C-alpha positions as CSV (number, residue, x, y, z in Angstrom):
1,M,100.5,44.7,86.8
2,R,102.2,46.3,89.7
3,P,99.6,48.7,92.1
4,V,100.2,52.6,91.3
5,P,101.0,54.1,94.9
6,S,99.0,57.1,95.7
7,H,100.9,60.4,96.5
8,L,99.7,63.8,98.0
9,A,100.9,66.6,96.6
10,S,104.3,67.5,98.6
11,A,106.2,70.6,98.4
12,A,109.6,71.7,98.2
13,M,109.3,74.4,101.0
14,L,108.1,74.1,104.3
15,T,106.5,76.9,105.0
16,H,106.3,78.9,108.3
17,F,103.7,82.3,109.2
18,T,103.3,84.5,111.2
19,R,100.6,86.9,112.3
20,A,100.2,89.9,114.3
21,S,101.2,90.3,117.9
22,K,99.9,93.2,120.6
23,T,102.7,95.3,119.4
24,A,103.3,94.5,116.2
25,R,101.9,93.8,112.4
26,A,102.3,90.7,110.4
27,I,104.6,92.2,107.9
28,D,106.6,93.9,111.4
29,N,106.7,90.4,112.6
30,L,108.7,88.9,109.1
31,I,111.0,91.7,108.8
32,S,111.7,91.0,112.0
33,I,112.6,87.0,111.0
34,L,114.6,88.2,108.1
35,T,117.0,90.9,109.9
36,G,117.6,88.1,112.6
37,G,117.7,85.3,110.2
38,V,116.6,82.7,112.4
39,I,113.0,81.8,113.1
40,R,112.7,81.9,116.6
41,G,110.9,78.8,118.2
42,G,107.7,78.9,120.5
43,R,105.7,76.9,123.0
44,R,101.9,77.8,122.1
45,M,100.4,74.7,121.2
46,V,104.0,72.4,121.6
47,R,103.8,70.0,124.1
48,G,106.7,69.2,126.3
49,G,108.0,72.7,126.8
50,R,110.5,72.8,124.6
51,P,110.1,75.5,122.1
52,A,109.8,74.2,118.3
53,V,109.5,76.2,115.2
54,C,106.2,75.0,113.2
55,M,106.1,74.4,109.1
56,F,104.1,72.7,106.9
57,D,104.3,70.4,103.6
58,V,101.3,72.1,101.9
59,P,102.1,73.6,98.4
60,L,102.1,77.8,97.8
61,T,99.0,76.9,95.5
62,E,97.3,74.7,98.4
63,L,97.7,77.3,101.1
64,R,94.4,78.9,100.8
65,T,93.1,76.1,103.2
66,L,95.5,77.5,106.2
67,L,95.0,81.3,104.9
68,A,90.8,80.8,105.0
69,R,89.8,83.7,107.5
70,R,88.3,81.3,110.1
71,N,92.5,80.4,110.6
72,R,93.1,84.3,110.8
73,R,93.8,84.5,114.5
74,R,96.8,81.5,114.0
75,Y,97.8,82.4,110.7
76,E,98.0,85.8,108.6
77,P,99.8,85.8,104.8
78,F,103.0,86.4,105.7
79,G,106.0,83.7,107.0
80,I,108.9,82.1,105.3
81,A,109.2,78.8,102.8
82,V,112.2,77.2,103.4
83,D,113.8,74.7,101.2
84,R,112.8,71.3,102.6
85,R,115.8,69.4,102.4
86,Y,117.8,72.6,104.4
87,A,115.4,72.3,106.8
88,F,115.3,68.7,107.2
89,R,119.5,68.9,107.2
90,M,119.0,71.7,110.7
91,G,116.8,69.0,111.9
92,A,113.9,69.6,111.1
93,R,111.2,66.1,110.5
94,P,107.7,65.8,110.6
95,V,105.5,65.5,113.4
96,I,104.2,62.6,115.0
97,Y,99.7,62.5,114.8
98,M,98.9,60.7,117.8
99,P,96.6,60.8,120.2
100,W,98.3,62.2,124.1
101,R,97.8,59.6,126.4
102,E,99.1,57.4,123.7
103,A,102.4,59.2,123.4
104,R,102.7,59.7,127.0
105,D,103.3,56.2,127.3
106,V,105.9,55.6,124.2
107,L,108.1,58.4,124.0
108,A,110.2,60.3,126.4
109,P,109.4,63.8,127.8
110,T,111.8,65.5,126.2
111,E,110.6,64.6,122.5
112,F,106.4,65.9,123.4
113,W,107.8,68.6,121.2
114,R,107.0,66.3,118.0
115,V,104.0,65.3,118.7
116,V,100.6,66.5,117.1
117,N,97.3,65.4,119.1
118,M,95.0,63.5,117.2
119,E,91.7,61.9,119.2
120,Y,88.5,60.2,116.9
121,D,86.6,59.2,119.9
122,R,85.7,63.0,120.9
123,T,82.4,64.9,119.1
124,P,84.0,66.7,117.0
125,P,87.0,64.4,116.4
126,I,90.7,66.6,116.3
127,D,92.7,65.7,113.4
128,W,95.4,68.7,112.4
129,S,97.2,66.1,109.9
130,F,95.8,68.2,107.0
131,E,98.1,70.6,108.0
132,R,101.1,68.0,106.9
133,E,103.4,69.8,109.5
134,W,107.0,69.5,110.4
135,R,108.6,70.7,113.4
136,I,112.5,71.5,114.6
137,A,113.3,71.7,118.1
138,G,114.6,75.1,119.3
139,D,115.2,77.6,116.4
140,L,116.0,77.4,112.7
141,P,118.7,79.6,111.4
142,L,118.0,81.1,108.0
143,A,120.5,80.1,104.9
144,A,119.3,83.2,102.3
145,R,119.9,81.3,99.5
146,H,117.5,78.7,101.1
147,A,114.8,80.8,101.8
148,V,111.9,83.0,100.5
149,A,109.9,85.2,102.3
150,L,106.1,85.4,101.6
151,V,103.8,88.4,101.9
152,E,100.1,89.5,101.4
153,S,100.5,91.3,98.1
154,W,102.9,93.0,95.9
155,R,102.4,96.5,98.0
156,D,103.9,93.8,100.7
157,A,106.6,92.7,98.9
158,D,107.4,96.6,97.5
159,A,107.2,97.3,101.1
160,V,110.2,94.7,102.5
161,F,111.9,95.6,99.5
162,E,112.1,98.9,101.0
163,H,113.3,97.7,104.4
164,F,116.2,96.0,103.1
165,D,117.5,98.9,100.7
166,G,117.0,96.6,97.9
167,R,118.4,93.4,99.2
168,P,116.1,90.9,101.5
169,P,118.1,88.7,103.3
170,C,116.6,85.8,101.0
171,A,116.4,84.1,97.7
172,G,112.9,86.2,96.4
173,V,109.3,87.7,98.1
174,I,106.9,85.8,96.6
175,P,103.1,87.9,96.9
176,L,100.6,84.9,97.8
177,R,97.6,86.5,96.0
178,E,99.3,86.6,93.2
179,V,99.9,82.3,93.7
180,L,96.7,82.0,95.1
181,G,94.7,83.8,92.5
182,S,92.5,85.6,94.8
183,R,92.1,88.4,96.7
184,D,89.4,87.2,99.4
185,A,92.0,84.4,99.9
186,C,94.8,86.3,101.6
187,A,92.0,89.0,102.8
188,S,94.6,90.1,105.9
189,R,93.5,92.2,109.2
190,N,97.0,93.2,109.4
191,V,97.4,95.9,111.9
192,V,98.6,96.2,115.1
193,G,97.0,94.7,118.2
194,S,94.7,92.6,115.9
195,K,94.2,89.3,116.6
């Protein structure tokens, strides 16, 4: 009898979330991404000085953990879901979870953007592997047929459609509150300047 390999659910789409900034609400940042047709790479929490776009390999129905109130400083329920095959063709890859001290020994500094720190010898341990993160160095251009906008509610979906005169530059708009089934799961402080 052959053992059956265990397999965690994986998503056909990789998700990238935005948040409010000092000058714009999270939905405004999402509209800016859609308008520009690109997700710009950032350096926040990315080592090596090379900007990268960060995405998650988590099915939409399991995003509740990432979008919980305790993570609101990092993620709000506004973002883009990109077809994983498209992202892979563009250069996106799963990150490498490992201690920084080990990464410095085995990787060239130009590859540090691929690493997410993992430290089990600390109290509390550092382990971000539940995010199942993927990254792409630099920016990720969006192809409308391979991207879907993610918003908190139907009202936000209407706002996206209105901004683009009924034709947003993506394959669709998904209100996450409907997918996650809870108002609290997506409760947002979507105001200018909130953190």
